[in-house]
Backbone as CSV, one residue per row, in Angstrom:
resi,resn,N_x,N_y,N_z,CA_x,CA_y,CA_z,C_x,C_y,C_z
1,MET,-14.141,-8.971,22.932,-14.066,-7.537,23.274,-13.089,-6.822,22.805
2,GLY,-11.888,-7.410,23.187,-10.404,-6.909,23.004,-10.163,-6.458,21.410
3,ALA,-10.734,-7.467,20.645,-10.666,-6.915,19.282,-11.550,-6.199,18.792
4,ASN,-12.638,-5.993,19.569,-13.593,-4.736,19.288,-12.981,-3.456,19.647
5,VAL,-12.280,-3.333,20.441,-11.661,-2.343,21.226,-10.330,-1.928,20.071
6,VAL,-9.618,-2.664,19.692,-8.797,-2.509,18.762,-9.139,-1.785,17.426
7,TRP,-10.430,-2.618,16.988,-10.956,-2.571,15.658,-11.716,-1.059,15.735
8,LEU,-12.044,-0.588,16.954,-12.805,0.861,16.954,-11.587,1.908,17.270
9,SER,-10.590,1.369,17.707,-9.546,2.401,18.198,-8.904,2.757,16.669
10,ALA,-8.836,1.585,15.545,-8.543,2.264,14.375,-9.530,2.938,13.792
11,ILE,-10.635,2.569,13.630,-11.985,3.344,13.197,-11.612,5.054,13.500
12,VAL,-11.720,5.112,14.887,-11.439,6.498,15.517,-10.291,7.219,15.024
13,LEU,-9.042,6.489,15.089,-7.730,7.064,14.565,-7.853,7.470,13.170
14,GLU,-8.749,6.581,12.240,-8.531,7.035,10.891,-9.417,8.330,10.596
15,ALA,-10.565,8.261,11.429,-11.381,9.668,11.270,-10.526,10.719,11.866
16,VAL,-9.698,10.678,12.846,-8.983,11.738,13.196,-7.923,12.046,12.579
17,VAL,-7.187,11.215,11.755,-6.102,11.873,10.842,-6.793,12.356,9.293
18,LEU,-7.937,11.744,9.139,-8.700,12.480,8.095,-9.317,13.583,8.151
19,CYS,-9.773,14.000,9.475,-10.344,15.423,9.792,-9.006,16.379,10.179
20,ARG,-7.926,15.883,10.364,-6.946,16.799,10.701,-6.488,17.153,9.235
21,GLY,-6.174,16.063,8.107,-5.988,16.518,6.964,-6.725,17.289,6.326
22,ILE,-7.981,17.655,6.833,-9.141,18.396,6.111,-8.687,19.916,6.628
23,ILE,-8.466,20.019,7.801,-8.456,21.175,8.674,-6.985,21.625,8.307
24,ALA,-5.776,21.066,8.143,-4.615,21.338,7.793,-4.348,21.582,6.418
25,SER,-5.253,21.181,5.651,-4.971,21.289,4.156,-4.001,20.549,3.516
26,LEU,-3.880,19.302,4.168,-3.009,18.320,3.733,-3.561,17.667,2.878
27,THR,-4.875,17.330,2.781,-5.459,16.811,1.541,-4.823,17.226,0.410
28,ARG,-5.031,18.492,0.189,-4.391,19.012,-1.212,-2.925,18.844,-1.491
29,ARG,-1.974,18.647,-0.346,-0.815,17.937,-0.426,-0.567,16.551,-1.188
30,TYR,-1.535,15.791,-0.180,-1.385,14.441,-0.439,-2.931,13.915,-0.657
31,PRO,-3.466,14.202,-1.920,-4.750,13.824,-2.015,-5.106,12.298,-2.378
32,PHE,-4.299,11.712,-2.960,-4.459,10.466,-3.099,-4.184,9.408,-1.841
33,PHE,-3.466,9.925,-0.813,-3.110,9.398,0.462,-4.529,9.604,1.287
34,TYR,-5.259,10.827,1.362,-6.576,10.852,2.291,-7.814,10.201,1.270
35,ILE,-7.792,9.880,0.078,-8.541,9.426,-0.665,-8.656,7.890,-0.197
36,TYR,-7.273,7.419,-0.319,-7.244,5.901,0.426,-8.072,5.809,1.927
37,LEU,-7.400,6.846,2.481,-7.888,6.542,4.197,-9.604,6.893,4.335
38,ALA,-9.941,7.572,3.393,-11.480,7.539,3.384,-12.270,6.429,3.133
39,CYS,-11.682,5.831,1.602,-11.926,4.431,1.562,-11.985,3.531,2.692
40,ILE,-11.046,3.733,3.431,-10.842,2.479,4.176,-11.710,2.517,5.475
41,LEU,-11.735,4.295,5.668,-12.596,4.383,6.809,-14.242,3.639,6.874
42,ALA,-14.767,4.245,5.480,-15.950,3.990,5.064,-16.049,2.172,5.020
43,THR,-15.162,1.574,4.496,-15.336,0.177,4.472,-15.109,-0.484,5.822
44,GLU,-14.351,-0.123,6.696,-14.379,-0.337,8.272,-15.744,-0.279,8.854
45,LEU,-16.423,1.003,8.699,-17.764,1.201,9.425,-18.813,0.400,8.882
46,VAL,-18.792,0.161,7.750,-19.801,-0.910,7.124,-19.168,-2.514,7.697
47,ARG,-18.134,-2.850,7.593,-17.699,-4.043,8.037,-17.902,-4.592,9.702
48,PHE,-17.902,-3.391,10.520,-18.076,-3.255,11.726,-19.631,-3.600,12.152
49,TYR,-20.363,-2.711,11.280,-21.743,-2.866,11.271,-22.354,-4.420,11.048
50,CYS,-21.857,-4.919,9.786,-21.941,-6.207,9.348,-21.488,-7.233,10.403
51,TYR,-20.697,-7.177,11.104,-20.070,-8.054,12.201,-20.711,-8.022,13.124
52,GLU,-21.344,-7.038,13.588,-22.316,-6.621,14.843,-23.628,-7.106,14.720
53,PHE,-24.268,-6.910,13.518,-25.670,-6.841,13.415,-26.129,-8.124,12.205
54,ALA,-24.900,-8.556,11.391,-25.280,-9.623,10.498,-24.149,-10.198,10.611
55,PRO,-23.538,-11.207,11.561,-22.347,-11.862,11.346,-22.347,-12.893,10.275
56,LYS,-23.420,-13.445,9.937,-23.596,-14.675,8.976,-23.067,-14.098,7.570
57,TYR,-23.196,-12.860,7.504,-22.698,-12.245,6.115,-21.154,-11.579,6.254
58,TYR,-20.765,-11.573,7.382,-19.545,-10.840,7.159,-18.198,-11.385,6.519
59,GLN,-18.018,-12.843,6.664,-16.871,-13.066,5.957,-17.114,-13.021,4.306
60,GLY,-18.407,-13.283,3.832,-18.220,-12.828,2.124,-18.183,-11.368,2.163
61,PHE,-18.789,-10.764,2.615,-18.654,-9.357,2.558,-17.098,-8.731,2.634
62,PHE,-16.304,-9.594,3.707,-15.226,-9.105,4.093,-14.280,-9.344,2.999
63,TRP,-14.423,-10.475,2.031,-13.591,-10.735,1.060,-13.972,-9.889,-0.277
64,ASN,-15.423,-9.684,-0.098,-15.790,-8.640,-1.275,-15.130,-7.532,-1.310
65,THR,-14.937,-7.014,-0.071,-14.304,-5.544,0.128,-12.797,-5.698,0.327
66,GLU,-12.449,-6.552,0.515,-10.963,-6.746,0.606,-10.080,-6.354,-0.633
67,LEU,-10.780,-6.831,-1.830,-10.136,-6.348,-3.039,-10.056,-5.018,-3.254
68,LEU,-11.291,-4.333,-2.722,-11.182,-2.817,-2.869,-10.124,-2.264,-2.129
69,THR,-9.873,-2.751,-0.923,-9.011,-1.975,0.134,-7.441,-2.525,-0.312
70,ILE,-7.272,-3.616,-0.910,-6.099,-3.673,-1.226,-5.710,-2.859,-2.651
71,ALA,-6.561,-2.661,-3.422,-6.468,-1.923,-4.826,-6.020,-0.582,-4.431
72,ALA,-6.985,-0.041,-3.248,-6.604,1.543,-2.639,-5.429,1.520,-1.974
73,SER,-5.111,0.669,-1.448,-3.813,0.726,-0.605,-2.429,1.240,-1.741
74,TYR,-2.667,0.567,-2.904,-1.735,0.967,-3.999,-1.573,2.278,-4.233
75,ILE,-2.504,3.133,-4.124,-2.444,4.438,-4.676,-1.427,5.296,-3.481
76,VAL,-1.448,4.790,-2.286,-0.463,5.373,-1.175,0.976,5.159,-1.777
77,ILE,1.168,4.268,-2.534,2.581,4.128,-3.016,2.624,4.997,-4.205
78,LEU,1.888,5.254,-5.126,1.761,6.368,-6.148,1.872,7.710,-5.408
79,GLU,1.305,7.938,-4.361,1.530,9.464,-3.508,2.693,9.675,-3.043
80,ILE,3.201,8.409,-2.435,4.480,8.858,-1.861,5.762,9.187,-2.999
81,PHE,5.655,8.436,-4.211,6.542,8.573,-5.147,6.192,9.791,-5.801
82,ARG,4.999,10.362,-6.067,4.488,11.178,-6.662,5.311,12.653,-5.873
83,SER,4.930,12.524,-4.805,5.460,13.609,-3.688,6.698,13.827,-3.814
84,SER,7.776,12.521,-3.735,9.017,12.549,-3.646,9.877,13.110,-4.825
85,PHE,9.060,12.840,-5.976,9.989,13.204,-7.208,9.183,14.343,-7.982
86,LYS,8.308,15.282,-6.988,7.661,16.546,-7.454,8.432,17.220,-8.028
87,HIS,10.052,17.686,-7.648,11.082,18.258,-8.523,11.590,17.680,-9.565
88,HIS,11.375,16.527,-9.847,11.945,15.793,-10.974,10.805,15.062,-11.579
89,PRO,10.190,15.969,-12.508,8.786,15.233,-12.988,9.205,14.106,-13.872
90,GLY,10.625,14.114,-14.979,10.774,12.970,-15.693,10.963,11.960,-14.994
91,MET,11.693,11.421,-13.686,11.855,10.262,-12.903,10.577,10.001,-12.273
92,GLY,9.731,10.960,-11.729,8.453,10.863,-11.242,7.486,10.142,-12.259
93,THR,7.148,10.838,-13.548,6.563,10.130,-14.588,6.734,8.558,-14.992
94,LEU,8.299,8.480,-15.132,8.491,7.131,-15.135,8.084,6.046,-13.995
95,VAL,8.610,6.336,-12.975,8.074,5.708,-11.527,6.614,5.405,-11.670
96,GLN,5.831,6.295,-11.741,4.417,6.020,-11.863,3.978,5.395,-12.915
97,ARG,4.525,5.467,-14.179,4.117,4.193,-15.235,4.767,2.712,-14.884
98,VAL,5.909,2.675,-14.300,6.241,1.433,-13.475,5.368,0.627,-12.414
99,LEU,4.937,1.721,-11.619,3.854,1.326,-10.469,2.732,0.648,-10.986
100,LEU,2.046,1.388,-11.912,1.003,1.144,-12.664,1.126,-0.032,-13.365
101,THR,2.004,-0.294,-14.137,2.439,-1.339,-15.078,2.294,-2.701,-14.006
102,VAL,3.272,-2.423,-12.863,3.513,-3.644,-11.952,1.770,-4.380,-11.274
103,PHE,1.323,-3.216,-11.021,-0.233,-3.216,-10.272,-0.900,-4.025,-11.476
104,VAL,-1.096,-3.917,-12.705,-1.608,-4.696,-13.940,-1.283,-5.950,-13.826
105,LEU,0.066,-6.015,-13.795,0.838,-7.375,-14.057,0.252,-8.302,-12.774
106,VAL,0.434,-7.619,-11.543,0.118,-8.226,-10.377,-1.303,-8.798,-10.454
107,ILE,-2.112,-8.138,-10.703,-3.730,-8.431,-10.725,-3.878,-9.306,-12.210
108,SER,-3.176,-9.334,-12.955,-3.407,-10.354,-14.141,-3.116,-11.804,-13.859
109,TYR,-1.865,-11.713,-13.139,-1.493,-12.880,-12.532,-2.418,-13.823,-11.312
110,ALA,-3.051,-12.703,-10.630,-3.983,-13.249,-9.547,-5.103,-13.886,-10.212
111,ALA,-5.375,-13.209,-11.197,-6.902,-13.648,-11.907,-6.394,-15.059,-12.781
112,THR,-5.427,-15.356,-12.762,-5.139,-16.925,-13.485,-5.726,-17.846,-12.448
113,ASP,-5.810,-17.651,-11.170,-6.328,-18.475,-10.141,-7.987,-18.556,-10.377
114,LEU,-8.498,-17.651,-10.683,-9.714,-17.454,-10.954,-10.088,-18.340,-12.192
115,LEU,-9.151,-18.136,-13.432,-9.612,-18.775,-14.286,-9.678,-20.309,-14.618
116,HIS,-8.418,-20.831,-13.539,-8.263,-22.199,-13.217,-9.140,-22.704,-12.169
117,GLY,-9.598,-22.048,-11.242,-10.287,-22.520,-9.985,-11.902,-22.017,-9.936
118,GLY,-12.180,-21.187,-10.622,-13.733,-20.704,-10.490,-13.689,-19.782,-9.679
119,LEU,-15.025,-19.420,-9.045,-15.236,-18.525,-7.943,-14.994,-19.198,-6.566
120,ARG,-14.699,-20.483,-6.646,-14.420,-20.996,-5.440,-13.051,-20.601,-5.041
121,SER,-12.426,-20.228,-5.642,-10.831,-19.753,-5.329,-10.705,-18.314,-5.122
122,LEU,-11.906,-17.531,-4.960,-11.922,-15.968,-4.931,-11.087,-15.744,-3.622
123,PRO,-11.582,-16.038,-2.519,-10.681,-15.678,-1.483,-9.254,-15.943,-1.422
124,ARG,-8.830,-16.903,-2.049,-7.400,-17.365,-2.109,-6.665,-16.499,-3.522
125,ALA,-7.636,-16.087,-4.171,-7.045,-15.317,-5.214,-6.893,-14.013,-4.629
126,ILE,-7.531,-13.650,-3.757,-7.601,-12.173,-3.481,-6.504,-12.029,-2.332
127,ALA,-6.284,-12.991,-1.427,-5.312,-13.240,-0.685,-3.699,-13.366,-1.096
128,GLU,-3.960,-13.801,-2.339,-2.389,-13.946,-3.216,-2.153,-12.730,-3.953
129,LEU,-3.257,-11.965,-4.439,-3.075,-10.650,-5.102,-2.568,-9.636,-3.568
130,GLY,-3.090,-9.691,-2.483,-2.641,-8.916,-1.462,-1.347,-8.993,-1.081
131,ARG,-0.903,-10.486,-1.033,0.637,-10.704,-0.816,1.225,-10.071,-2.138
132,ASP,1.163,-10.514,-3.097,2.163,-10.097,-4.192,1.976,-8.485,-4.458
133,LEU,0.765,-7.589,-4.061,1.231,-6.428,-4.106,1.880,-5.668,-3.163
134,ARG,1.797,-6.593,-1.743,2.441,-6.025,-0.934,4.057,-6.123,-0.656
135,TYR,4.402,-7.339,-1.667,5.924,-7.566,-1.938,6.187,-6.718,-2.869
136,ALA,5.483,-6.195,-3.966,6.010,-5.191,-4.866,5.786,-3.882,-3.993
137,GLU,4.898,-3.425,-3.109,4.893,-2.203,-2.654,6.345,-2.193,-1.516
138,GLY,6.812,-3.031,-0.468,7.859,-3.552,0.138,9.209,-2.914,-0.968
139,ALA,9.078,-3.657,-1.939,10.372,-3.471,-2.736,10.468,-2.030,-3.286
140,VAL,9.431,-1.487,-3.670,9.424,-0.374,-4.333,9.812,0.860,-2.943
141,LEU,9.415,0.395,-1.701,9.764,1.516,-0.567,10.955,1.294,-0.312
142,LEU,11.681,0.146,-0.483,12.990,0.046,-0.167,14.062,0.656,-1.133
143,LEU,13.401,0.560,-2.258,14.175,1.274,-3.345,14.038,2.813,-3.243
144,LEU,13.004,3.299,-2.898,12.944,4.640,-2.629,13.729,5.116,-1.374
145,LEU,13.759,4.295,-0.078,14.824,4.682,0.843,16.142,4.888,0.415
146,TRP,16.459,3.525,-0.570,17.942,3.621,-0.857,18.172,4.919,-1.749
147,PHE,17.390,5.171,-2.611,17.613,6.399,-3.395,17.760,7.767,-2.545
148,PHE,16.906,8.061,-1.505,16.988,9.081,-0.731,18.316,9.092,0.053
149,GLY,18.614,7.812,0.495,19.830,7.895,1.426,21.317,7.618,0.497
150,ARG,20.838,7.387,-0.530,22.341,7.474,-1.801,22.561,8.922,-2.140
151,HIS,21.590,9.799,-2.275,21.666,11.091,-2.614,21.339,12.150,-1.532
152,ARG,21.327,11.536,-0.188,21.144,12.731,1.058,19.924,13.629,0.688
153,ILE,18.951,13.123,0.315,17.798,13.850,-0.080,16.931,13.856,1.406
154,ALA,16.748,15.056,1.820,15.845,15.237,3.076,14.246,15.214,2.608
155,LEU,13.427,14.533,3.549,12.040,14.658,3.598,11.632,15.399,4.586
156,GLY,10.495,16.298,4.107,9.803,17.034,5.217,8.945,15.961,6.502
157,ARG,8.715,16.721,7.493,8.029,15.789,8.393,6.694,15.146,8.133
158,ASN,5.919,15.894,7.286,4.511,15.113,6.697,4.796,13.780,5.878
159,LEU,5.914,14.181,4.800,5.842,12.991,4.096,6.997,11.940,4.668
160,LEU,7.823,12.161,5.640,8.618,11.311,6.128,7.601,10.164,7.159
161,GLY,6.784,11.103,7.722,6.067,10.612,8.879,4.893,9.377,7.943
162,LEU,4.529,9.899,6.646,3.635,8.999,5.679,4.418,7.677,5.269
163,VAL,5.802,8.133,4.806,6.677,7.037,4.708,6.929,5.936,5.570
164,ALA,7.239,6.470,6.944,7.499,5.721,8.255,6.354,4.808,8.310
165,GLY,5.046,5.474,8.539,3.995,4.874,8.808,3.529,3.551,7.922
166,TYR,3.773,3.821,6.548,3.378,3.070,5.773,4.437,1.900,5.619
167,SER,5.499,2.204,5.566,6.599,1.208,5.724,6.500,0.061,6.940
168,PHE,6.077,0.595,7.940,5.873,-0.190,8.931,4.793,-1.066,8.841
169,TRP,3.690,-0.504,8.499,2.621,-1.474,8.203,2.905,-2.285,7.007
170,ILE,3.353,-2.018,5.936,3.782,-2.914,4.812,4.778,-3.990,5.311
171,GLY,5.566,-3.649,5.908,6.444,-4.831,6.724,5.991,-5.666,7.493
172,PHE,4.951,-5.381,8.352,4.253,-6.375,8.739,3.396,-7.570,8.056
173,ASN,2.713,-6.405,6.726,1.545,-7.434,6.093,2.469,-8.302,5.545
174,VAL,4.029,-8.088,4.951,4.482,-8.845,4.197,4.835,-10.101,4.749
175,MET,5.358,-10.061,6.224,5.573,-11.303,7.111,4.362,-11.816,7.133
176,ASN,3.182,-11.314,7.345,1.983,-12.216,7.904,1.496,-12.787,6.303
177,LEU,1.610,-12.023,5.312,1.136,-12.733,4.102,2.262,-13.677,3.476
178,ALA,3.623,-13.561,3.787,4.360,-14.707,3.595,4.128,-15.952,4.104
179,LEU,3.666,-16.012,5.560,3.236,-16.996,6.178,1.879,-17.670,6.170
180,PHE,1.012,-16.648,5.290,-0.234,-17.165,5.343,-0.542,-18.412,4.807
181,PHE,-0.002,-19.082,4.047,-0.406,-20.230,3.271,0.488,-21.407,4.121
182,VAL,1.365,-20.884,5.085,1.917,-22.054,5.808,1.124,-22.777,6.861
183,ARG,0.607,-24.013,6.709,-0.389,-24.601,7.508,0.323,-24.994,8.766
184,GLY,-0.443,-24.691,9.810,0.109,-25.105,11.310,1.247,-24.399,11.848
185,ASN,1.775,-23.099,10.999,2.757,-22.524,11.632,2.279,-21.510,12.892
186,GLU,2.504,-21.788,13.984,2.104,-21.162,15.092,2.819,-19.595,15.213
187,PHE,3.581,-19.234,14.553,4.174,-17.995,14.492,3.331,-17.096,13.510
188,SER,2.880,-17.801,12.474,1.674,-17.227,11.492,0.584,-16.712,12.115
189,THR,0.132,-17.735,13.086,-0.970,-17.469,13.697,-0.994,-16.373,14.713
190,GLY,0.019,-16.302,15.300,0.226,-15.280,16.453,0.427,-13.783,15.660
191,LEU,1.335,-13.904,14.442,1.370,-12.777,13.749,0.128,-12.367,13.172
192,ARG,-0.789,-12.848,12.684,-1.986,-12.270,12.219,-2.773,-11.777,13.403
193,LYS,-2.770,-12.527,14.312,-3.466,-11.790,15.580,-3.215,-10.317,16.139
194,LEU,-1.479,-10.159,15.691,-0.939,-8.895,16.084,-1.054,-7.935,15.120
195,LEU,-1.379,-8.152,13.839,-1.624,-7.595,12.688,-2.315,-6.178,13.117
196,PRO,-3.717,-6.229,13.610,-4.663,-5.179,13.742,-3.770,-4.082,14.837
197,VAL,-3.196,-4.532,15.683,-2.208,-3.616,16.715,-1.213,-2.725,15.873
198,THR,-0.673,-3.580,14.891,0.289,-2.832,14.333,-0.291,-1.844,13.180
199,TYR,-1.572,-1.965,13.006,-2.154,-1.097,12.077,-2.774,0.098,13.058
200,VAL,-3.061,0.092,14.140,-3.424,0.769,15.020,-1.897,1.990,15.441
201,VAL,-0.537,1.252,15.460,0.649,1.795,15.733,0.830,2.897,14.396
202,THR,0.278,2.169,13.189,0.946,2.831,12.039,-0.019,4.201,11.762
203,LEU,-1.547,4.111,12.251,-2.251,5.124,12.307,-1.848,6.189,13.461
204,SER,-1.205,5.989,14.492,-0.768,6.796,15.564,0.307,7.483,15.016
205,ILE,1.404,7.096,14.214,2.470,7.796,13.439,1.743,8.731,12.749
206,TRP,0.915,8.420,11.722,0.122,9.452,11.008,-0.642,10.476,12.023
207,CYS,-1.099,9.876,12.708,-1.760,11.117,13.508,-1.116,12.048,13.978
208,VAL,0.343,11.733,14.470,1.430,12.695,15.116,1.905,13.304,14.095
209,THR,2.429,12.753,12.991,3.059,13.398,11.926,2.299,14.179,10.728
210,LEU,1.182,13.970,10.854,0.314,14.696,10.043,-0.881,15.497,10.731
211,TRP,-0.520,15.718,12.015,-1.449,16.827,12.716,-1.669,18.179,11.958
212,SER,-0.433,18.515,11.532,-0.453,19.880,10.999,0.346,19.845,9.875
213,ALA,0.306,20.805,9.293,0.987,21.291,7.811,2.668,21.773,8.274
214,HIS,3.475,21.023,7.698,4.968,21.436,7.677,5.585,21.850,6.414
215,PRO,6.643,22.831,6.605,7.208,23.265,5.195,7.746,21.989,4.694
216,GLU,8.147,21.689,3.457,9.043,20.824,2.616,10.464,21.281,2.662
217,PRO,11.171,20.613,3.056,12.829,21.253,2.817,13.217,21.315,1.253
218,GLU,14.028,22.271,1.208,14.367,22.660,-0.526,15.367,21.345,-0.930
219,ARG,15.137,20.809,-1.989,15.670,19.999,-2.511,16.669,20.415,-3.707
220,PRO,17.853,20.544,-3.563,18.611,20.759,-4.824,18.593,19.886,-5.998
221,ALA,18.774,20.614,-7.016,18.607,19.618,-8.446,19.890,18.978,-8.354
222,LEU,19.622,17.538,-8.723,20.640,16.476,-8.807,20.773,16.335,-10.154
223,GLU,22.405,16.713,-10.824,22.211,16.296,-12.157,22.262,14.993,-12.587
224,VAL,22.823,14.304,-11.352,23.119,12.973,-12.040,21.717,12.248,-12.250
225,LEU,20.618,12.639,-11.759,19.282,11.993,-12.527,19.265,12.116,-13.593
226,ASP,19.377,12.766,-14.337,19.463,12.770,-15.945,19.935,11.765,-16.646
227,HIS,21.249,11.334,-15.995,21.986,10.023,-16.737,21.002,8.752,-16.108
228,GLU,20.611,8.875,-14.715,20.255,7.701,-14.122,18.770,7.789,-14.766
229,TYR,18.015,8.512,-15.170,16.936,8.541,-15.403,16.804,7.726,-16.810
230,GLN,17.814,7.949,-17.664,17.916,7.417,-19.060,18.255,5.858,-18.994
231,THR,19.048,5.720,-18.079,19.568,4.250,-17.531,18.346,3.286,-17.245
232,LEU,17.673,3.970,-16.056,16.848,3.191,-15.624,15.581,2.908,-16.542
233,ALA,14.926,4.295,-17.187,14.209,3.767,-18.467,14.427,3.134,-19.291
234,THR,15.550,2.656,-19.724,15.794,1.383,-20.654,15.770,0.226,-19.670
235,ARG,16.512,-0.064,-18.501,16.539,-1.445,-18.018,14.762,-1.400,-17.357
236,THR,14.363,-0.224,-17.410,12.904,-0.696,-16.773,11.810,-1.214,-18.158
237,ARG,11.985,-0.742,-19.183,11.555,-1.278,-20.553,11.735,-2.663,-20.767
238,LEU,12.994,-3.094,-20.376,13.235,-4.449,-20.938,12.871,-5.153,-19.636
239,LEU,12.854,-5.059,-18.105,12.157,-5.849,-17.343,10.678,-5.899,-17.229
240,LEU,9.991,-4.964,-17.941,8.644,-5.066,-17.950,8.178,-5.902,-19.173
241,ALA,9.236,-5.910,-20.163,8.731,-6.889,-21.194,9.019,-8.200,-21.107
242,ARG,10.024,-8.348,-20.430,10.245,-9.735,-20.193,9.114,-10.220,-19.169
243,ALA,8.605,-9.645,-18.108,7.675,-9.899,-16.923,6.313,-9.915,-17.758
244,SER,5.838,-9.383,-19.021,4.661,-9.676,-19.453,5.010,-10.543,-20.366
245,THR,6.037,-10.773,-20.868,6.192,-12.290,-21.789,5.893,-13.688,-20.832
246,ARG,6.538,-13.462,-19.551,6.111,-14.493,-18.661,4.751,-14.578,-17.993
247,LEU,4.072,-13.787,-18.044,2.648,-13.540,-17.654,1.989,-14.191,-18.787
248,ALA,2.142,-13.703,-19.965,1.285,-14.333,-21.212,1.367,-15.959,-21.244
249,ARG,3.001,-16.365,-20.832,2.914,-17.693,-20.833,2.238,-18.559,-19.866
250,THR,2.241,-17.682,-18.657,1.615,-18.569,-17.634,0.022,-18.617,-17.912
251,VAL,-0.684,-17.544,-18.479,-2.237,-17.640,-18.547,-2.676,-18.530,-19.872
252,ARG,-1.728,-18.763,-20.735,-1.814,-19.703,-21.931,-2.067,-21.050,-21.342
253,PRO,-3.255,-21.872,-21.815,-3.320,-23.273,-21.200,-2.251,-23.968,-21.661
């Protein structure tokens, strides 16, 4: 009963955040985020229906839809970086390319489990994909926070709330997934039970900070970005080339 209350609370909050985004025209400012939220809401409604009226199919349906929700969550990172670097298109384009490349590399790496273990390893492969994507998302969020702290760039209330809520959610997911494969770990079991509550907290943060549209602060042009862009672009190409080479060696028999 308690689990259902938390579950239904999350569904209601998702619907509220989505409706307020439409009313406040925030869906135009953050379209990727609201597409993600609509996807999650639709999935949760079907999952809840399956859990209540066709429980024997729930586990299979959960893992089949989990891959969709994991992939959809990654576009929130794209949204955050797209909005953050809106005034610096060169840096923004580079970051989006890097994020998409990382996404493809992580999916390709997780697919090796299916190649070696067949469909029997699908739940494990999806869990590992979620874990690796959460690691990647956590790393880029830390990089984003470091960047804005270094250059003292202010974020508007809407974007700050989006970042704060998602960072909170990703942080707990990273801890949970890091311990997912540790057998007999009591802390891991307790953390997994707490995870739905942390999602409700995340939705509450979004509900408050995205209730209405707030003006974005003016961001002064940063001349240092031109130099950093060239340096980062060169280093990124080298890192991605190395990662691709290692992935190719892993996939080969």
